[in-house]
C-alpha positions in Angstrom: -103.3 46.1 -138.1 -106.7 46.7 -139.8 -107.6 43.1 -139.6 -107.3 43.0 -135.8 -109.6 44.5 -133.2 -108.4 47.3 -130.9 -108.1 44.8 -128.0 -105.8 42.5 -130.1 -103.3 45.0 -131.6 -101.0 45.4 -128.7 -99.3 42.0 -128.8 -99.1 42.1 -132.6 -97.6 45.6 -132.6 -95.1 44.5 -129.9 -94.1 41.5 -132.0 -93.6 43.7 -135.1 -91.2 46.0 -133.2 -89.4 42.9 -131.8 -88.8 41.7 -135.3 -87.3 45.1 -136.2 -85.2 45.9 -133.1 -84.6 42.3 -132.0 -83.2 41.5 -135.5 -81.0 44.6 -135.4 -79.4 43.6 -132.1 -79.1 39.9 -132.9 -77.1 40.7 -136.0 -73.9 41.9 -134.2 -73.8 38.8 -132.2 -73.1 36.7 -135.3 -71.4 39.3 -137.4 -68.5 39.6 -135.0 -67.8 35.9 -135.4 -68.3 36.1 -139.2 -65.9 39.0 -139.4 -63.2 37.2 -137.4 -63.5 33.9 -139.1 -64.1 34.6 -142.9 -63.8 38.3 -143.3 -66.1 41.4 -142.9 -67.0 41.3 -146.6 -68.8 38.0 -146.1 -71.4 39.8 -144.0 -72.6 41.5 -147.2 -72.3 38.4 -149.2 -74.6 36.5 -146.8 -77.1 39.4 -146.9 -77.1 39.1 -150.7 -77.5 35.3 -150.5 -80.4 35.4 -148.1 -82.2 38.2 -150.1 -81.8 36.2 -153.3 -83.3 33.1 -151.5 -86.2 35.2 -150.1 -87.2 36.9 -153.4 -88.9 33.8 -154.9 -90.5 32.9 -151.6 -92.0 36.4 -151.3 -93.2 36.4 -154.9 -94.9 33.0 -154.8 -96.2 32.8 -151.2 -96.8 36.5 -150.1 -99.6 37.8 -152.3 -100.7 41.4 -152.3 -103.3 42.0 -149.5 -104.2 45.6 -150.4 -107.7 46.1 -151.8 -110.4 48.7 -152.1 -112.4 48.4 -149.0 -116.1 49.1 -149.2 -117.1 52.2 -147.3 -119.7 50.3 -145.4 -116.9 48.3 -143.7 -115.3 51.4 -142.2 -117.4 51.4 -139.1 -115.2 53.9 -137.3 -115.4 56.4 -140.1 -119.1 56.2 -141.1 -121.0 59.4 -141.2 -123.7 58.9 -138.6 -125.0 62.5 -138.4 -121.7 64.3 -138.3 -120.3 61.8 -135.8 -116.9 60.3 -136.6 -116.6 62.2 -139.8 -113.1 62.6 -141.2 -111.9 66.0 -142.2 -111.5 66.0 -145.9 -108.6 68.5 -145.8 -106.4 66.6 -143.3 -107.8 63.1 -143.2 -108.0 63.2 -139.4 -111.2 62.3 -137.6 -113.0 65.4 -136.3 -115.2 63.8 -133.7 -114.7 61.5 -130.7 -117.0 59.0 -132.2 -114.1 57.7 -134.3 -112.3 56.8 -131.1 -115.2 55.6 -129.1 -117.0 53.9 -132.0 -120.3 55.5 -130.9 -123.2 57.0 -132.8 -125.3 60.0 -132.0 -127.5 57.8 -129.8 -124.6 56.7 -127.7 -124.7 53.2 -129.0 -121.7 51.4 -130.5 -121.6 51.9 -134.3 -120.9 48.2 -134.7 -124.4 47.5 -133.1 -126.4 50.1 -135.0 -129.7 48.7 -136.1 -130.5 48.3 -139.8 -134.0 49.7 -140.8 -136.5 46.9 -141.3 -137.0 45.7 -144.8 -140.7 46.1 -145.8 -140.4 43.0 -148.1 -139.3 40.7 -145.3 -142.2 41.2 -142.9 -140.4 43.7 -140.7 -137.2 41.6 -140.3 -134.0 43.5 -140.1 -131.7 43.1 -143.1 -128.0 43.1 -143.3 -126.1 45.5 -145.5 -124.7 44.0 -148.7 -121.4 44.9 -150.2 -119.9 44.2 -153.5 -117.2 41.8 -152.3 -114.8 40.9 -155.1 -114.1 37.2 -155.6 -110.9 35.9 -154.2 -108.0 35.9 -156.6 -106.7 32.6 -157.8 -103.1 31.7 -157.2 -102.2 32.5 -160.8 -103.9 35.9 -160.5 -102.0 36.6 -157.3 -98.7 36.4 -159.2 -99.5 39.4 -161.3 -96.9 42.2 -160.9 -99.7 44.8 -161.2 -103.3 44.3 -160.4 -104.7 47.8 -160.5 -104.7 51.0 -158.5 -105.8 50.9 -154.9 -106.7 54.6 -154.7 -107.9 57.3 -157.0 -105.6 60.0 -155.4 -102.8 61.4 -157.6 -99.3 60.2 -157.3 -98.0 63.6 -156.2 -100.5 63.9 -153.4 -99.5 60.5 -152.1 -95.9 61.4 -152.3 -96.2 64.7 -150.5 -99.0 63.8 -148.0 -96.7 62.6 -145.2 -94.8 66.0 -144.9 -97.6 68.0 -143.2 -97.7 65.4 -140.5 -94.4 66.8 -139.1 -96.5 69.8 -137.9 -99.2 67.7 -136.3 -98.7 67.4 -132.5 -99.6 63.7 -132.3 -97.2 62.7 -135.0 -94.4 65.0 -133.8 -94.8 63.4 -130.3 -94.6 59.9 -131.9 -91.4 60.9 -133.8 -89.8 62.2 -130.6 -90.8 59.1 -128.5 -89.2 56.8 -131.1 -86.5 58.9 -132.7 -84.8 60.1 -129.5 -84.5 56.7 -127.9 -83.3 55.2 -131.2 -80.7 58.0 -131.5 -79.4 57.3 -128.0 -79.2 53.6 -128.8 -77.0 54.4 -131.8 -74.8 56.6 -129.5 -74.5 53.8 -127.0 -73.3 51.5 -129.8 -70.6 54.1 -130.6 -69.4 54.2 -127.0 -69.6 50.4 -126.6 -67.3 49.9 -129.6 -64.8 52.5 -128.2 -64.7 51.0 -124.7 -64.8 47.3 -125.6 -62.6 47.2 -128.7 -60.1 49.6 -127.3 -59.2 50.7 -123.7 -60.0 49.6 -121.1 -61.1 46.1 -122.2 -59.3 45.6 -125.6 -61.8 43.0 -126.7 -61.8 41.6 -130.2 -64.6 41.6 -132.8 -66.1 38.3 -131.5 -66.4 39.2 -127.8 -67.6 42.7 -128.7 -70.3 41.2 -130.9 -71.3 38.9 -128.1 -71.8 41.9 -125.9 -74.9 42.8 -127.9 -76.6 39.7 -126.4 -77.6 42.1 -123.6 -79.3 44.4 -126.1 -81.1 41.5 -127.7 -82.4 40.3 -124.3 -83.5 43.9 -123.7 -85.5 43.9 -126.9 -87.2 40.6 -125.8 -87.9 42.2 -122.4 -89.5 45.2 -124.0 -91.6 42.9 -126.2 -92.9 41.0 -123.2 -93.7 44.1 -121.2 -95.4 46.0 -124.1 -97.3 42.9 -125.3 -98.5 42.1 -121.8 -99.5 45.6 -120.7 -100.8 47.2 -123.9 -104.0 45.2 -124.4 -104.5 44.6 -120.7 -104.3 48.2 -119.7 -106.5 49.3 -122.6 -109.2 46.8 -121.5 -108.9 47.8 -117.9 -109.2 51.5 -118.5 -112.1 51.0 -121.0 -113.9 49.2 -118.2 -113.2 52.1 -115.8 -114.3 54.5 -118.4 -117.8 53.0 -118.6 -117.1 50.8 -121.6 -115.8 53.6 -123.8 -112.4 53.0 -125.4 -110.1 55.9 -126.1 -106.8 55.7 -128.1 -105.1 57.8 -125.4 -105.2 54.7 -123.2 -102.2 53.5 -125.2 -100.1 56.4 -124.0 -99.9 54.8 -120.5 -97.1 52.6 -121.9 -94.8 55.7 -121.7 -94.6 55.1 -117.9 -92.6 51.9 -118.1 -90.7 53.4 -121.1 -89.6 56.3 -118.9 -88.6 54.1 -116.0 -86.6 51.6 -118.0 -85.3 54.1 -120.6 -84.0 56.6 -118.0 -82.6 53.9 -115.8 -80.8 52.5 -118.8 -79.4 55.8 -120.1 -78.2 57.2 -116.8 -77.0 53.8 -115.6 -75.0 53.2 -118.8 -73.4 56.6 -118.6 -72.3 56.2 -115.0 -71.2 52.6 -115.1 -69.4 52.6 -118.5 -67.3 55.5 -117.1 -66.5 53.3 -114.2 -64.9 50.8 -116.5 -62.0 53.2 -117.0 -61.2 52.9 -113.3 -62.2 49.2 -112.9 -65.1 50.3 -110.6 -67.7 48.1 -112.3 -67.7 44.8 -114.1 -68.4 45.0 -117.8 -71.7 43.2 -117.2 -73.1 46.1 -115.3 -73.2 48.7 -118.1 -74.4 46.0 -120.5 -77.4 45.4 -118.1 -78.3 49.0 -118.3 -77.9 48.9 -122.1 -80.6 46.1 -122.0 -82.9 48.3 -120.0 -82.5 51.2 -122.4 -83.3 49.0 -125.4 -86.4 47.6 -123.5 -87.6 51.2 -123.0 -87.0 52.0 -126.7 -89.1 49.0 -127.8 -91.9 49.9 -125.3 -91.9 53.5 -126.6 -92.1 52.4 -130.2 -95.1 50.2 -129.4 -96.9 52.9 -127.4 -96.5 55.6 -130.2 -97.4 53.1 -133.0 -100.5 51.9 -131.2 -101.8 55.4 -130.4 -101.4 56.5 -134.0 -103.0 53.5 -135.5 -106.0 53.7 -133.1 -106.5 57.5 -133.3 -105.5 58.2 -136.9 -106.0 55.0 -138.7 -106.3 56.6 -142.1 -103.0 58.3 -141.8 -101.0 55.5 -140.2 -99.1 54.5 -143.3 -98.2 58.1 -143.9 -96.9 58.3 -140.4 -94.6 55.4 -141.1 -92.9 57.5 -143.7 -92.6 60.3 -141.2 -90.8 58.0 -138.8 -88.5 56.8 -141.5 -87.6 60.4 -142.3 -86.8 61.0 -138.6 -84.5 58.0 -138.5 -82.6 59.0 -141.6 -81.9 62.4 -140.1 -79.0 60.8 -138.4 -77.6 59.8 -141.8 -77.7 63.1 -143.8 -74.8 63.8 -146.1 -71.8 65.0 -144.2 -70.6 67.6 -146.8 -73.8 69.6 -146.2 -73.0 69.9 -142.5 -76.2 68.0 -141.5 -74.7 64.7 -140.6 -76.1 64.7 -137.0 -74.8 61.3 -136.2 -71.1 62.1 -137.1 -71.2 65.4 -135.3 -72.4 63.9 -132.1 -70.1 60.9 -132.5 -67.1 63.2 -132.5 -68.1 64.7 -129.2 -68.9 61.3 -127.7 -65.4 60.0 -128.7 -63.8 63.0 -126.9 -65.8 62.3 -123.7 -64.2 59.3 -121.9 -61.6 60.7 -119.5 -60.4 64.3 -119.7 -57.6 63.6 -117.2 -55.6 61.0 -119.0 -56.6 60.7 -122.6 -55.0 62.0 -125.7 -55.1 61.3 -129.4 -52.4 59.0 -130.6 -52.5 59.1 -134.4 -49.6 57.9 -136.7 -51.2 59.7 -139.6 -51.6 63.0 -137.9 -48.5 64.5 -139.5 -50.0 63.7 -143.0 -53.0 66.0 -142.3 -55.6 63.3 -141.5 -58.3 64.1 -139.0 -57.4 62.3 -135.7 -61.1 61.8 -135.0 -61.7 59.8 -138.2 -58.5 57.8 -138.3 -57.4 57.1 -134.7 -58.4 55.2 -131.7 -58.1 56.9 -128.4 -55.8 55.5 -125.7 -54.5 56.8 -122.4 -51.3 58.9 -122.4 -48.4 56.5 -122.5 -50.5 53.4 -123.0 -49.2 50.7 -125.3 -52.0 48.4 -126.5 -51.5 44.7 -126.3 -49.9 43.1 -129.4 -52.9 40.9 -130.1 -55.3 43.8 -130.3 -56.3 45.7 -133.5 -55.8 49.4 -133.2 
């Protein structure tokens, strides 16, 4: 993102999130067919095969791009008389000049004049930087080509944790983490309703149901990619030509509309499946809207952080990963949030007619872990897997 201007980051950030979330929702579409045709273990075999094929491609054709940037190139962090100076303790910018790119004179830092050189008859000179020569192909294959920072290993390791207490990064974690968490829960409910009662679908058709989520990810990419840069340019014009990273937060409006519509609509319509009130396509449509809202929210929070706190963006990526893995903490410690909520979700469907039917219940096994829920007196079809 550092190679792109602020007016170009929106579509690129949207495409990055599409690659992450779109790939996650495209996978079940093919995994269901793979599981039914050649066995579930082949899903892991294929992952290993593709990874083995990608390793040499990455090694030979994806060189390291990190380098020590000359300070003169950090135009948004230059010290122009206490303007845009980063706080050494936190790494966060302490002046609005970082966001607006303006100097003390109110001029854009990118257009600041260079003092005339007396040896060039008053002509302005351009700053010179010690640009290292481009590495050759053979040099790019080196496994180690030097440190990119002088900071200690322990400081780099522990630096992301204080960001949990920073309001901007906490907001970004909530914007992304909560929607991703609800998407996981919808996947749990989808498996219960589509694989078991009332639809009794197999693995293939249930996998195809995730086509709706994949379409929702594409929809979120289109909306976020279209609105992010356009809205930032429009509000910059309305703001007298001064850009503010807070302009990116406007994307939470379509996220709220699509996300809330998807969550509430899914809860209402999937419950109607039990009574044949709605066609199965209706809750899947709301699932697509919820995924679209999730993608838009991820783009909004990522763009705001990279624009407002560029020096801490990569540390914030670690913070987001910590938030995601909170759903996967070890169960024996009592912190497995995902499993605890999943148990409550599985008991939700229909309090009037559902019971736990578990052949292993007499042997002391937990009915939540080893059983599928079915209505009282219901006998599943013979072709279904229960």
